[in-house]
C-alpha positions as YAML, in Angstrom:
chain: A
units: angstrom
residues:
- id: 1
  name: UNK
  ca: [87.04, 71.00, 58.12]
- id: 2
  name: UNK
  ca: [90.27, 71.71, 59.96]
- id: 3
  name: UNK
  ca: [90.07, 71.12, 63.73]
- id: 4
  name: UNK
  ca: [90.43, 74.16, 65.93]
- id: 5
  name: UNK
  ca: [93.82, 74.49, 67.60]
- id: 6
  name: UNK
  ca: [93.73, 73.31, 71.18]
- id: 7
  name: UNK
  ca: [95.95, 73.55, 74.20]
- id: 8
  name: UNK
  ca: [98.99, 71.46, 75.00]
- id: 9
  name: UNK
  ca: [100.61, 72.16, 78.34]
- id: 10
  name: UNK
  ca: [102.85, 70.66, 81.00]
- id: 11
  name: UNK
  ca: [101.46, 69.61, 84.34]
- id: 12
  name: UNK
  ca: [103.52, 68.63, 87.38]
- id: 13
  name: UNK
  ca: [102.06, 66.93, 90.45]
- id: 14
  name: UNK
  ca: [104.20, 67.98, 93.43]
- id: 15
  name: UNK
  ca: [104.20, 66.31, 96.83]
- id: 16
  name: UNK
  ca: [105.58, 68.56, 99.56]
- id: 17
  name: UNK
  ca: [107.69, 67.37, 102.47]
- id: 18
  name: UNK
  ca: [106.04, 67.81, 105.89]
- id: 19
  name: UNK
  ca: [108.36, 70.70, 106.77]
- id: 20
  name: UNK
  ca: [107.70, 72.42, 103.42]
- id: 21
  name: UNK
  ca: [103.98, 71.86, 103.86]
- id: 22
  name: UNK
  ca: [104.14, 73.67, 107.22]
- id: 23
  name: UNK
  ca: [106.15, 76.52, 105.73]
- id: 24
  name: UNK
  ca: [103.84, 76.88, 102.75]
- id: 25
  name: UNK
  ca: [100.80, 77.45, 104.92]
- id: 26
  name: UNK
  ca: [101.95, 81.01, 104.20]
- id: 27
  name: UNK
  ca: [100.62, 81.49, 100.65]
- id: 28
  name: UNK
  ca: [103.57, 83.68, 99.65]
- id: 29
  name: UNK
  ca: [106.00, 80.89, 100.54]
- id: 30
  name: UNK
  ca: [103.98, 78.48, 98.40]
- id: 31
  name: UNK
  ca: [104.17, 80.97, 95.53]
- id: 32
  name: UNK
  ca: [107.96, 81.18, 95.96]
- id: 33
  name: UNK
  ca: [108.21, 77.39, 95.98]
- id: 34
  name: UNK
  ca: [106.41, 77.19, 92.63]
- id: 35
  name: UNK
  ca: [108.60, 79.96, 91.20]
- id: 36
  name: UNK
  ca: [111.69, 77.94, 92.16]
- id: 37
  name: UNK
  ca: [110.89, 75.46, 89.40]
- id: 38
  name: UNK
  ca: [111.37, 78.11, 86.72]
- id: 39
  name: UNK
  ca: [114.55, 79.90, 87.76]
- id: 40
  name: UNK
  ca: [115.03, 83.25, 86.10]
- id: 41
  name: UNK
  ca: [114.66, 82.16, 82.49]
- id: 42
  name: UNK
  ca: [110.89, 82.06, 82.08]
- id: 43
  name: UNK
  ca: [109.14, 85.09, 80.54]
- id: 44
  name: UNK
  ca: [107.14, 86.99, 83.15]
- id: 45
  name: UNK
  ca: [103.39, 87.45, 83.05]
- id: 46
  name: UNK
  ca: [101.55, 90.79, 83.19]
- id: 47
  name: UNK
  ca: [101.31, 90.77, 86.99]
- id: 48
  name: UNK
  ca: [103.91, 92.69, 88.99]
- id: 49
  name: UNK
  ca: [104.49, 89.65, 91.23]
- id: 50
  name: UNK
  ca: [106.91, 88.13, 88.69]
- id: 51
  name: UNK
  ca: [104.85, 85.00, 88.08]
- id: 52
  name: UNK
  ca: [106.05, 83.43, 84.81]
- id: 53
  name: UNK
  ca: [103.63, 83.81, 81.91]
- id: 54
  name: UNK
  ca: [100.86, 81.20, 81.84]
- id: 55
  name: UNK
  ca: [102.05, 79.44, 84.99]
- id: 56
  name: UNK
  ca: [99.12, 78.40, 87.19]
- id: 57
  name: UNK
  ca: [98.90, 76.13, 90.18]
- id: 58
  name: UNK
  ca: [96.32, 74.62, 92.49]
- id: 59
  name: UNK
  ca: [97.16, 73.31, 95.97]
- id: 60
  name: UNK
  ca: [95.53, 70.23, 97.44]
- id: 61
  name: UNK
  ca: [95.18, 71.15, 101.11]
- id: 62
  name: UNK
  ca: [94.52, 69.15, 104.23]
- id: 63
  name: UNK
  ca: [91.10, 69.50, 105.79]
- id: 64
  name: UNK
  ca: [91.43, 72.38, 108.24]
- id: 65
  name: UNK
  ca: [90.36, 72.03, 111.88]
- id: 66
  name: UNK
  ca: [86.91, 73.28, 112.71]
- id: 67
  name: UNK
  ca: [86.92, 77.03, 113.21]
- id: 68
  name: UNK
  ca: [85.68, 78.60, 116.40]
- id: 69
  name: UNK
  ca: [82.51, 80.62, 116.51]
- id: 70
  name: UNK
  ca: [84.21, 83.91, 115.62]
- id: 71
  name: UNK
  ca: [87.11, 82.47, 113.63]
- id: 72
  name: UNK
  ca: [87.56, 82.39, 109.89]
- id: 73
  name: UNK
  ca: [88.05, 78.88, 108.44]
- id: 74
  name: UNK
  ca: [91.71, 78.43, 107.57]
- id: 75
  name: UNK
  ca: [92.57, 76.90, 104.20]
- id: 76
  name: UNK
  ca: [94.84, 74.27, 105.77]
- id: 77
  name: UNK
  ca: [98.37, 73.19, 104.85]
- id: 78
  name: UNK
  ca: [99.09, 72.41, 101.19]
- id: 79
  name: UNK
  ca: [100.06, 68.75, 100.89]
- id: 80
  name: UNK
  ca: [100.26, 68.51, 97.11]
- id: 81
  name: UNK
  ca: [100.33, 71.08, 94.32]
- id: 82
  name: UNK
  ca: [99.39, 70.74, 90.65]
- id: 83
  name: UNK
  ca: [101.43, 73.14, 88.52]
- id: 84
  name: UNK
  ca: [100.57, 74.00, 84.91]
- id: 85
  name: UNK
  ca: [103.17, 75.63, 82.65]
- id: 86
  name: UNK
  ca: [104.03, 76.00, 78.95]
- id: 87
  name: UNK
  ca: [107.54, 74.63, 79.53]
- id: 88
  name: UNK
  ca: [108.86, 71.79, 81.67]
- id: 89
  name: UNK
  ca: [110.05, 73.14, 85.05]
- id: 90
  name: UNK
  ca: [113.19, 71.99, 86.83]
- id: 91
  name: UNK
  ca: [112.27, 70.59, 90.23]
- id: 92
  name: UNK
  ca: [115.55, 68.74, 90.82]
- id: 93
  name: UNK
  ca: [117.04, 71.30, 93.28]
- id: 94
  name: UNK
  ca: [113.92, 71.13, 95.44]
- id: 95
  name: UNK
  ca: [113.95, 67.33, 95.31]
- id: 96
  name: UNK
  ca: [117.64, 67.23, 96.19]
- id: 97
  name: UNK
  ca: [117.04, 69.55, 99.16]
- id: 98
  name: UNK
  ca: [114.22, 67.38, 100.42]
- id: 99
  name: UNK
  ca: [111.64, 70.15, 100.10]
- id: 100
  name: UNK
  ca: [109.68, 68.01, 97.63]
- id: 101
  name: UNK
  ca: [109.05, 64.31, 98.02]
- id: 102
  name: UNK
  ca: [108.06, 63.84, 94.41]
- id: 103
  name: UNK
  ca: [107.52, 65.81, 91.19]
- id: 104
  name: UNK
  ca: [105.70, 63.85, 88.48]
- id: 105
  name: UNK
  ca: [105.54, 65.71, 85.16]
- id: 106
  name: UNK
  ca: [103.21, 64.90, 82.26]
- id: 107
  name: UNK
  ca: [101.56, 66.65, 79.33]
- id: 108
  name: UNK
  ca: [97.88, 67.51, 79.04]
- id: 109
  name: UNK
  ca: [96.11, 68.21, 75.76]
- id: 110
  name: UNK
  ca: [92.69, 69.74, 75.16]
- id: 111
  name: UNK
  ca: [90.87, 70.26, 71.89]
- id: 112
  name: UNK
  ca: [87.29, 71.31, 72.54]
- id: 113
  name: UNK
  ca: [84.64, 72.13, 69.97]
- id: 114
  name: UNK
  ca: [81.46, 74.15, 70.10]
- id: 115
  name: UNK
  ca: [78.59, 72.06, 71.43]
- id: 116
  name: UNK
  ca: [80.66, 69.84, 73.71]
- id: 117
  name: UNK
  ca: [79.69, 69.63, 77.35]
- id: 118
  name: UNK
  ca: [82.25, 69.47, 80.11]
- id: 119
  name: UNK
  ca: [82.68, 69.42, 83.85]
- id: 120
  name: UNK
  ca: [85.02, 71.94, 85.41]
- id: 121
  name: UNK
  ca: [86.59, 72.62, 88.77]
- id: 122
  name: UNK
  ca: [88.51, 75.68, 89.92]
- id: 123
  name: UNK
  ca: [89.82, 77.16, 93.15]
- id: 124
  name: UNK
  ca: [88.76, 80.77, 92.75]
- id: 125
  name: UNK
  ca: [88.84, 84.13, 94.49]
- id: 126
  name: UNK
  ca: [85.47, 85.63, 93.45]
- id: 127
  name: UNK
  ca: [85.78, 89.39, 93.83]
- id: 128
  name: UNK
  ca: [84.65, 92.70, 92.45]
- id: 129
  name: UNK
  ca: [86.26, 96.11, 92.09]
- id: 130
  name: UNK
  ca: [85.00, 99.10, 94.05]
- id: 131
  name: UNK
  ca: [85.33, 102.51, 92.45]
- id: 132
  name: UNK
  ca: [85.75, 104.67, 95.53]
- id: 133
  name: UNK
  ca: [88.15, 103.93, 97.03]
- id: 134
  name: UNK
  ca: [89.56, 101.75, 94.26]
- id: 135
  name: UNK
  ca: [90.07, 98.28, 95.69]
- id: 136
  name: UNK
  ca: [88.88, 94.72, 95.30]
- id: 137
  name: UNK
  ca: [86.53, 93.04, 97.75]
- id: 138
  name: UNK
  ca: [85.65, 89.36, 97.96]
- id: 139
  name: UNK
  ca: [82.20, 88.14, 97.02]
- id: 140
  name: UNK
  ca: [80.99, 85.96, 99.89]
- id: 141
  name: UNK
  ca: [77.29, 85.32, 99.28]
- id: 142
  name: UNK
  ca: [76.96, 81.89, 97.55]
- id: 143
  name: UNK
  ca: [74.20, 83.15, 95.23]
- id: 144
  name: UNK
  ca: [76.40, 86.03, 94.10]
- id: 145
  name: UNK
  ca: [79.36, 83.65, 93.72]
- id: 146
  name: UNK
  ca: [77.29, 81.50, 91.35]
- id: 147
  name: UNK
  ca: [76.31, 84.58, 89.37]
- id: 148
  name: UNK
  ca: [79.97, 85.67, 89.26]
- id: 149
  name: UNK
  ca: [81.12, 82.31, 87.87]
- id: 150
  name: UNK
  ca: [78.23, 82.22, 85.37]
- id: 151
  name: UNK
  ca: [79.28, 85.64, 84.00]
- id: 152
  name: UNK
  ca: [82.98, 84.85, 83.90]
- id: 153
  name: UNK
  ca: [82.47, 81.53, 82.13]
- id: 154
  name: UNK
  ca: [80.21, 83.17, 79.55]
- id: 155
  name: UNK
  ca: [82.96, 85.73, 78.87]
- id: 156
  name: UNK
  ca: [85.28, 82.78, 78.21]
- id: 157
  name: UNK
  ca: [83.06, 80.85, 75.79]
- id: 158
  name: UNK
  ca: [81.18, 78.60, 78.21]
- id: 159
  name: UNK
  ca: [77.47, 78.50, 78.92]
- id: 160
  name: UNK
  ca: [76.21, 77.17, 82.23]
- id: 161
  name: UNK
  ca: [73.11, 77.29, 84.36]
- id: 162
  name: UNK
  ca: [73.51, 78.75, 87.83]
- id: 163
  name: UNK
  ca: [71.75, 75.66, 89.18]
- id: 164
  name: UNK
  ca: [74.63, 73.55, 87.80]
- id: 165
  name: UNK
  ca: [77.22, 75.46, 89.83]
- id: 166
  name: UNK
  ca: [78.36, 74.00, 93.16]
- id: 167
  name: UNK
  ca: [79.97, 76.43, 95.61]
- id: 168
  name: UNK
  ca: [82.35, 75.09, 98.24]
- id: 169
  name: UNK
  ca: [82.81, 76.65, 101.69]
- id: 170
  name: UNK
  ca: [84.97, 79.77, 102.05]
- id: 171
  name: UNK
  ca: [88.62, 79.22, 102.95]
- id: 172
  name: UNK
  ca: [91.00, 82.00, 103.98]
- id: 173
  name: UNK
  ca: [94.61, 81.91, 102.81]
- id: 174
  name: UNK
  ca: [97.12, 84.34, 104.29]
- id: 175
  name: UNK
  ca: [100.71, 85.29, 103.61]
- id: 176
  name: UNK
  ca: [103.49, 87.79, 104.22]
- id: 177
  name: UNK
  ca: [105.44, 89.32, 101.34]
- id: 178
  name: UNK
  ca: [109.13, 90.25, 101.46]
- id: 179
  name: UNK
  ca: [108.03, 93.83, 102.15]
- id: 180
  name: UNK
  ca: [106.40, 92.65, 105.36]
- id: 181
  name: UNK
  ca: [102.92, 93.40, 104.02]
- id: 182
  name: UNK
  ca: [100.34, 90.86, 105.10]
- id: 183
  name: UNK
  ca: [97.56, 89.76, 102.78]
- id: 184
  name: UNK
  ca: [94.60, 87.42, 102.80]
- id: 185
  name: UNK
  ca: [92.32, 85.98, 100.15]
- id: 186
  name: UNK
  ca: [88.97, 84.27, 100.46]
- id: 187
  name: UNK
  ca: [88.91, 81.22, 98.19]
- id: 188
  name: UNK
  ca: [86.23, 78.74, 97.21]
- id: 189
  name: UNK
  ca: [86.30, 75.54, 95.23]
- id: 190
  name: UNK
  ca: [83.72, 75.87, 92.45]
- id: 191
  name: UNK
  ca: [82.40, 73.11, 90.21]
- id: 192
  name: UNK
  ca: [80.10, 73.42, 87.23]
- id: 193
  name: UNK
  ca: [78.69, 71.68, 84.18]
- id: 194
  name: UNK
  ca: [79.01, 73.82, 81.06]
- id: 195
  name: UNK
  ca: [78.61, 73.79, 77.29]
- id: 196
  name: UNK
  ca: [81.27, 75.07, 74.89]
- id: 197
  name: UNK
  ca: [80.14, 78.09, 72.86]
- id: 198
  name: UNK
  ca: [83.53, 79.29, 71.60]
- id: 199
  name: UNK
  ca: [86.34, 76.73, 71.68]
- id: 200
  name: UNK
  ca: [89.11, 79.28, 71.14]
- id: 201
  name: UNK
  ca: [87.99, 81.25, 74.20]
- id: 202
  name: UNK
  ca: [87.84, 78.05, 76.24]
- id: 203
  name: UNK
  ca: [91.39, 77.13, 75.29]
- id: 204
  name: UNK
  ca: [92.50, 80.64, 76.29]
- id: 205
  name: UNK
  ca: [90.74, 80.21, 79.63]
- id: 206
  name: UNK
  ca: [92.53, 76.92, 80.30]
- id: 207
  name: UNK
  ca: [95.87, 78.55, 79.44]
- id: 208
  name: UNK
  ca: [95.38, 81.89, 81.23]
- id: 209
  name: UNK
  ca: [93.25, 80.92, 84.24]
- id: 210
  name: UNK
  ca: [90.18, 82.49, 85.80]
- id: 211
  name: UNK
  ca: [89.85, 85.53, 88.04]
- id: 212
  name: UNK
  ca: [92.20, 87.03, 90.61]
- id: 213
  name: UNK
  ca: [94.75, 85.49, 92.97]
- id: 214
  name: UNK
  ca: [96.59, 83.40, 90.40]
- id: 215
  name: UNK
  ca: [99.92, 83.93, 92.14]
- id: 216
  name: UNK
  ca: [98.45, 82.36, 95.27]
- id: 217
  name: UNK
  ca: [96.89, 79.17, 93.95]
- id: 218
  name: UNK
  ca: [93.68, 80.43, 92.33]
- id: 219
  name: UNK
  ca: [92.48, 80.28, 88.74]
- id: 220
  name: UNK
  ca: [93.66, 76.92, 87.37]
- id: 221
  name: UNK
  ca: [90.61, 75.49, 85.57]
- id: 222
  name: UNK
  ca: [90.50, 71.69, 85.42]
- id: 223
  name: UNK
  ca: [88.07, 70.10, 82.96]
- id: 224
  name: UNK
  ca: [86.93, 66.74, 81.73]
- id: 225
  name: UNK
  ca: [84.20, 65.45, 79.46]
- id: 226
  name: UNK
  ca: [81.99, 62.38, 79.67]
- id: 227
  name: UNK
  ca: [83.94, 61.13, 76.67]
- id: 228
  name: UNK
  ca: [87.45, 62.17, 75.58]
- id: 229
  name: UNK
  ca: [87.67, 65.43, 73.68]
- id: 230
  name: UNK
  ca: [88.45, 64.91, 70.01]
- id: 231
  name: UNK
  ca: [92.15, 65.20, 69.28]
...
């Protein structure tokens, strides 16, 4: 029996300089930093933001200070960023300018099969679309967040029990686009144990990401198994 095709992708672990970390507290500036690694040659994805196709990233942020009674918990400065892309980015200009302290690139390969169990982790923006007026709103109740992840994983070939889903605290990221428009997203770090139902869908999920907010550090699904996936 021929093995199912898997996913082979580039990953780069970026360490930001202190000044860049301060600047990239604005989520749009972090997005622009990631885009800098791809110049203008990468094919664009379906989103109007100009994010290159299949480029995902996940920031590792400092622990934010405790929020006041009526304050929303800030996501904290990004200290490191894991970038996933189909081609090797060019980080040299950012390294030369001192905006990055390091950029360690490596390949990651996944070949899952039906029946395998895995652990996953994702920074997500759980949300739902309202019909009138048409807009997206964040899902904030932890029980509803678990149900949201359960549904989305099932759509992508993974079966999980809601009791095996861990929901992290809400974190607000904010930014200002070139147009001057301000935006904010509510993010949560979600972890789950799941079983593979459809390996092809799982590979697509790892390549394409999960949910909304991918241009601002959401959606990159990281997985591992108790034993290495068969290659």
